Residue, then its C-alpha position, 0 to 999 in steps of 0.5 A: m331611177s333609184a340612187v346607184s351605189i357602187y363598191a370596188e372589189a379586188s380580184p385575183n388578177p391584180e390588173s382587174m377590179k370588179f365594180v359591184l352595183n345595186q342595179q341589174l345590168l344584165a339578166d342572170g347568166v348573161s355576160v359580155d366581154y370587150p377585150t378592145l374598143e372595137a369589140a365594144a361597138n354594141s355597148p355605149l357604156a363600154q365605149e365610154l369606159f375605153n375613153f379612160d386611157y388606162v382601161g384595157r378591157v371591160f367585162i359586164a355581167q348581171n350586177f357588176v363591171t370588171i375593168t382591167k387596166t393596161q398600166a401596171d404602175l398605175g395604182w388602183t387607189h388613184i383610179i377607183p374613185e374616178l371609175r366609180q363616180f363615172l359608173k354611178s353618174y352614167v347609170e343614174a342618168g339612164g345612159p344606154l348600156f347596149t344597142v343590141d341585146p347581149a342575151a340574143e347575141q350570146k344565143a346566136a353565137q352559141a348556135a353558130s359554134a355548136g356545129d353538128p355534134s354527134a348525139q353522144d358529144s351533145q350529151t357530154s357537152q350538156k353535162i359539161i355546160d351544167l357543171l360549169d354553170n352550177y359549180v364553176r361560173p358562180a365562183v369565177e363571177q365572185d372574182g369578176g370574171n366568167i367562163t363559158f363553154k365553147s366546144y367538146h370534141d374527142g375528150i377535149v373541152t374548150v372554154n372561154l375565160q372572160g373579164s378578170c380571168s383573162g390575163c390573170p396569173s393564176a388562171t392557168v392553175t385554176l383551169k388545170s387544178g380546179i376546173e379540169n379535175l372537176l370535169k374529169r371526175m364528173v364526166p369520165e369522157v373528158q381528158s383535158v380542158v383548154a382555154e381561150g382568152i388567157l392573155v399572158 
């Protein structure tokens, strides 16, 4: 495997740091969020990261890993070198990232949560998914997080916020002033947007 280079990039969430690699970890559009060690059962990489006592959440996307720390008083300047070196060594050594394909898991989860929406709701849901994928997700990924569509029912859109977005002080503002306004403008049926995954 070629040499791995990694740089750290701050996110709007002061407790989260995005580690960008020159290697692809997941297919474009696929991401996984591990809010706990137990949730990371299918990712040996995430499990190893949780061994650092200050790691509270791990989010893995196409070419980056966002790590959220649990200790506000612990400065990033002290832990970035340690995490960067660990990730570099782990990926260069060909350490296993996942034991189950996250893309397949994601498809199964979406199918399970889709239920049996009406044809009208299905069309509206698809419009919302397209807008989130094309306009919102690229910006959110820049900040080390992700947004995924969960459901649409009676004018209410439910989304999941992952990675640095979970626990970010500005997530609620972004959700209401940015995402909700965009969806209301582009899809008149939308009345409000609510999020799961915001930890305060």
